[in-house]
C-alpha positions in Angstrom: -0.4 0.1 -0.1 1.1 3.3 -0.7 2.1 5.6 2.1 0.5 8.6 0.5 -3.0 6.3 0.5 -3.0 5.4 4.0 -6.3 6.1 4.3 -9.1 5.6 1.5 -12.1 5.1 3.3 -15.1 7.3 2.3 -14.5 9.8 4.8 -10.9 9.8 4.8 -11.1 10.0 0.6 -14.0 13.1 1.4 -11.2 14.7 4.1 -8.6 14.9 1.0 -11.3 16.5 -1.1 -12.2 18.7 1.7 -8.3 19.9 2.8 -7.6 20.3 -1.1 -10.6 22.4 -1.9 -9.7 24.7 1.0 -6.2 25.3 -0.5 -7.6 25.4 -3.9 -9.7 28.1 -2.4 -6.8 30.1 -0.5 -5.0 30.2 -3.5 -7.7 31.2 -5.9 -8.2 34.5 -3.5 -4.9 35.1 -3.3 -4.5 35.5 -7.1 -7.8 37.0 -7.6 -7.2 40.0 -4.9 -3.8 39.6 -6.6 -4.7 40.4 -9.9 -7.9 42.8 -9.6 -5.0 45.3 -7.8 -2.8 44.7 -10.2 -5.6 46.1 -12.6 -6.7 48.2 -10.7 -2.8 50.3 -9.9 -2.1 49.9 -13.7 -5.5 50.6 -15.3 -7.7 53.5 -13.3 -4.6 54.5 -11.0 -6.4 53.2 -8.2 -6.7 49.7 -5.7 -7.8 47.7 -3.3 -6.6 49.0 -0.3 -6.9 46.3 2.2 -5.5 43.6 -0.7 -1.6 43.4 0.2 -2.9 42.8 4.2 -5.4 40.5 2.7 -2.9 38.7 0.6 -0.4 38.2 3.0 -3.0 36.6 5.8 -4.2 34.0 3.0 -0.6 33.2 2.5 -0.3 32.7 6.0 -3.0 31.0 6.1 -1.5 28.7 3.1 1.2 27.7 5.0 -0.1 27.0 8.4 -2.9 24.9 6.7 -0.9 23.1 4.7 1.6 21.5 7.2 -1.2 19.1 8.6 -2.0 18.4 5.3 1.9 17.6 3.8 2.4 15.3 6.7 -0.9 13.9 6.5 -0.1 12.4 2.6 3.7 12.5 3.8 5.6 14.3 1.2 7.4 16.2 3.8 11.0 15.4 2.8 14.0 13.3 5.0 16.8 12.3 5.1 17.0 8.5 5.9 20.5 7.4 5.6 21.2 5.7 8.7 17.1 4.4 8.2 17.9 2.8 4.8 21.4 0.6 6.9 19.6 -0.4 9.8 16.8 -3.6 10.0 13.0 -2.6 9.5 12.5 -3.7 13.4 15.0 -0.9 14.5 13.8 1.6 11.6 10.7 0.9 13.1 11.9 2.2 16.9 13.4 5.2 15.6 10.4 5.8 14.2 8.9 6.0 16.8 11.1 8.6 18.6 11.0 10.1 15.8 7.3 10.6 16.6 7.0 11.5 20.0 9.7 13.9 19.4 7.7 15.9 16.7 4.3 14.9 18.9 6.1 16.5 21.7 7.6 19.8 19.4 3.9 20.0 18.2 2.3 20.4 21.8 4.5 23.1 22.2 3.8 25.0 19.2 0.0 24.4 20.0 0.8 25.9 23.4 2.6 28.9 22.1 -0.2 29.4 19.5 -3.0 29.0 21.2 -1.6 31.7 24.1 -1.0 34.0 21.2 -4.5 33.7 19.6 -5.9 33.2 22.7 -4.7 37.3 24.0 -6.9 38.6 20.8 -10.3 36.1 21.7 -10.9 36.6 24.7 -10.2 33.2 26.1 -7.7 32.0 28.4 -4.3 31.5 27.9 -2.3 28.4 29.3 -0.3 27.8 32.6 2.6 26.0 32.2 6.2 27.4 30.7 6.1 24.3 28.5 3.6 22.2 28.3 0.1 23.1 29.4 -1.1 22.5 33.1 -4.1 24.0 33.1 -5.9 28.1 32.4 -4.5 31.1 33.1 -7.6 33.2 35.2 -8.7 35.7 33.2 -9.4 39.2 34.2 -11.2 42.3 32.8 -7.5 43.8 31.5 -7.4 40.3 29.7 -9.8 40.9 27.1 -8.4 42.0 23.9 -11.2 41.3 21.3 -10.8 45.1 20.7 -7.7 44.6 18.7 -8.2 45.5 14.2 -6.2 44.5 11.8 -4.8 47.0 10.0 -6.8 47.9 6.6 -9.9 44.6 6.1 -12.8 46.4 6.7 -15.4 44.5 8.2 -18.1 43.1 6.2 -21.6 43.2 7.3 -22.4 39.7 7.6 -20.2 39.5 10.4 -21.6 42.3 12.4 -23.3 39.4 14.5 -20.1 38.8 16.5 -20.0 42.4 17.8 -22.7 41.7 20.8 -20.7 38.5 21.8 -17.5 39.4 21.6 -17.2 42.9 21.9 -19.9 44.5 24.2 -21.6 45.7 21.3 -19.4 48.4 20.0 -18.4 48.3 16.8 -15.6 47.4 14.3 -14.5 49.3 11.7 -12.1 46.4 10.6 -12.2 43.0 11.3 -11.0 42.0 14.2 -7.4 40.6 14.8 -8.9 36.5 15.8 -10.7 35.9 13.2 -7.1 35.9 10.6 -5.2 34.6 14.0 -7.5 31.7 14.0 -5.6 29.8 11.7 -2.4 29.6 13.8 -4.2 27.2 16.5 -6.0 25.5 14.4 -3.2 25.2 11.8 -0.8 23.8 14.9 -3.4 21.7 16.3 -4.4 19.6 12.7 0.4 19.3 13.0 -0.5 17.3 16.2 -3.2 15.6 15.3 -1.2 14.3 12.2 1.9 13.5 14.0 -0.2 11.8 16.0 -2.1 9.5 13.4 1.5 9.0 11.8 2.6 7.4 15.1 -0.2 5.0 15.3 0.4 3.8 11.4 3.8 3.5 12.9 3.3 1.6 15.9 0.8 -0.3 14.0 3.8 -1.9 11.0 1.6 0.1 8.1 4.7 2.4 8.2 7.9 2.4 9.0 9.0 6.1 9.6 8.1 9.7 9.3 10.6 10.7 6.0 8.3 9.1 3.3 9.0 11.4 0.2 11.4 10.6 -2.1 10.6 13.9 -4.5 13.6 14.7 -5.4 15.1 11.4 -6.4 12.3 10.1 -8.1 12.7 13.0 -10.3 16.3 12.7 -11.2 15.6 9.5 -12.6 13.3 10.5 -14.2 15.5 12.9 -15.8 18.5 10.3 -16.5 15.7 8.5 -18.4 15.0 11.8 -20.3 18.2 12.1 -21.2 19.1 8.4 -22.3 16.0 8.7 -24.4 14.7 5.6 -22.7 
């Protein structure tokens, strides 16, 4: 079984389609906004003031969302020189150790991402220096949901959140907790994907986290073309 085809169930296929659609949507929006800005600037001497900030946020979303998807599809690159010279059993052991390290690192990333985002979402940050041990007590000065982005205007269809999170005060620009939400969400996806990878190694369906040989495959393809094969 191909390592990129470890879950071909209907739900797995649906999630693949959903994640790929989200990635395509983000790329499409970035392209559309950038193209519209170029046309407006050079054709009409104007532009979308919020376009640059929007594309920056979309690019960050693409990276953060794509991290988990890359781990899921095992498209990450790695060095397997040592793994190739050891026995399958030892390779699996090394894989479990690597997965444990990656999970610990992902927990640190998720904690930091949550604490940063919670600062703008009126939610408590976690306690503990390295790993979360609980949630800090919220005070009146902890509420910072009134922080706005610089240029992107607040759309009318999002006004319903103002009574719930901003004490009825109106936003001129969208609040920062909305675009920043991708930070903890993306790190949560990374954590979940590493846990899933560890489970696959434990069950024996994979033996390591290093699974992509795209560069080697491309070199072989070019070599065959040069030989006229």
